[in-house]
C-alpha positions as CSV (number, residue, x, y, z in Angstrom):
1,M,-72.3,-10.9,3.9
2,N,-71.8,-7.2,3.5
3,I,-68.3,-6.6,2.3
4,T,-66.5,-4.3,-0.1
5,L,-65.4,-6.1,-3.2
6,T,-62.2,-5.5,-5.1
7,P,-62.2,-4.7,-8.8
8,A,-61.1,-8.3,-9.6
9,Q,-63.9,-9.7,-7.5
10,L,-66.4,-7.4,-9.2
11,A,-65.1,-8.6,-12.6
12,F,-65.8,-12.2,-11.6
13,I,-69.3,-11.4,-10.5
14,E,-69.9,-9.5,-13.7
15,A,-68.6,-12.5,-15.6
16,I,-71.2,-14.7,-13.9
17,R,-73.9,-12.2,-14.9
18,T,-72.6,-12.0,-18.4
19,Y,-71.7,-15.6,-19.3
20,G,-74.0,-17.3,-16.8
21,P,-77.3,-17.2,-18.8
22,A,-75.6,-18.7,-21.9
23,M,-74.2,-21.5,-19.7
24,G,-77.7,-22.3,-18.3
25,L,-77.1,-20.6,-14.9
26,D,-79.9,-18.8,-13.1
27,I,-78.3,-15.5,-12.1
28,T,-81.2,-14.6,-9.9
29,Q,-80.1,-17.1,-7.3
30,D,-77.2,-17.0,-4.9
31,K,-76.1,-20.7,-5.0
32,Y,-73.6,-21.9,-7.7
33,T,-72.0,-25.3,-8.2
34,R,-68.3,-25.8,-8.3
35,E,-68.6,-26.9,-12.0
36,S,-70.5,-23.7,-12.9
37,M,-67.8,-21.6,-11.3
38,R,-65.2,-23.5,-13.2
39,Q,-67.0,-22.8,-16.5
40,V,-67.2,-19.0,-15.7
41,S,-63.5,-19.0,-14.7
42,L,-62.5,-20.7,-17.9
43,K,-64.4,-18.2,-19.9
44,L,-63.0,-15.2,-18.0
45,K,-59.5,-16.2,-17.2
46,G,-58.8,-19.2,-19.5
47,N,-58.4,-21.7,-16.7
48,K,-60.8,-23.6,-14.4
49,R,-59.4,-22.3,-11.1
50,I,-62.1,-20.9,-8.9
51,P,-61.0,-17.6,-7.3
52,D,-59.7,-18.1,-3.8
53,W,-62.0,-15.4,-2.4
54,I,-64.9,-17.8,-3.2
55,A,-63.3,-21.2,-2.7
56,R,-61.5,-20.5,0.6
57,D,-64.1,-18.3,2.3
58,L,-66.0,-20.6,4.7
59,A,-68.9,-18.1,4.8
60,R,-69.4,-18.7,1.1
61,R,-69.7,-22.4,1.4
62,G,-73.1,-24.0,1.1
63,E,-73.6,-27.7,1.0
64,R,-70.9,-29.9,-0.7
65,G,-69.8,-28.4,-4.0
66,I,-72.1,-25.3,-3.6
67,F,-70.9,-21.7,-3.2
68,L,-72.9,-18.8,-2.0
69,I,-72.5,-15.6,-4.1
70,P,-75.4,-13.3,-3.2
71,E,-73.7,-10.4,-5.0
72,V,-74.6,-11.8,-8.4
73,A,-78.3,-11.5,-7.8
74,A,-78.1,-8.2,-5.8
75,P,-79.0,-5.2,-7.9
76,A,-76.7,-2.2,-8.0
77,T,-78.1,0.2,-5.4
78,A,-76.1,3.4,-6.1
79,P,-75.5,4.6,-9.6
80,E,-72.3,6.4,-8.4
81,A,-70.9,3.2,-7.1
82,V,-71.5,1.5,-10.5
83,E,-69.8,4.4,-12.3
84,E,-66.9,4.3,-9.9
85,A,-66.5,0.6,-10.2
86,T,-66.5,0.7,-14.0
87,E,-63.9,3.5,-14.0
88,V,-61.6,1.5,-11.8
89,M,-62.4,-2.0,-13.1
90,P,-60.7,-2.1,-16.5
91,A,-57.2,-1.2,-15.3
92,A,-57.5,-3.4,-12.2
93,V,-58.9,-6.3,-14.2
94,A,-56.1,-6.0,-16.8
95,E,-53.6,-6.2,-13.9
96,A,-55.3,-9.1,-12.3
97,L,-55.5,-11.0,-15.7
98,A,-51.8,-10.3,-16.4
99,S,-50.9,-11.6,-13.0
100,V,-53.0,-14.8,-13.5
101,Q,-51.5,-15.3,-16.9
102,Q,-48.0,-15.0,-15.5
103,M,-48.8,-17.5,-12.8
104,A,-50.2,-19.9,-15.3
105,E,-47.1,-19.6,-17.5
106,A,-44.9,-20.3,-14.5
107,V,-46.7,-23.5,-13.8
């Protein structure tokens, strides 16, 4: 799986790296349970909904209830890419979170 990730996707991966160890997740692996993704989502977005880019992508499905997210364990290879992502990420993440909050309020 070699794809370009959006800023919101990068934010979720970074949330796994940030919050995962405190939740007992091994962030050196690429397999995560549905429940662990719900915990990360709750911490990041305030709801338990797993992002669609993970839940609906058949290539990211492992066995039942397991998702494959190799980007979590993959080290950043290019410092420029990391700098570029962090420059773009805050605004895009803020937009994504506002959008999610609006959807949650509408429900």
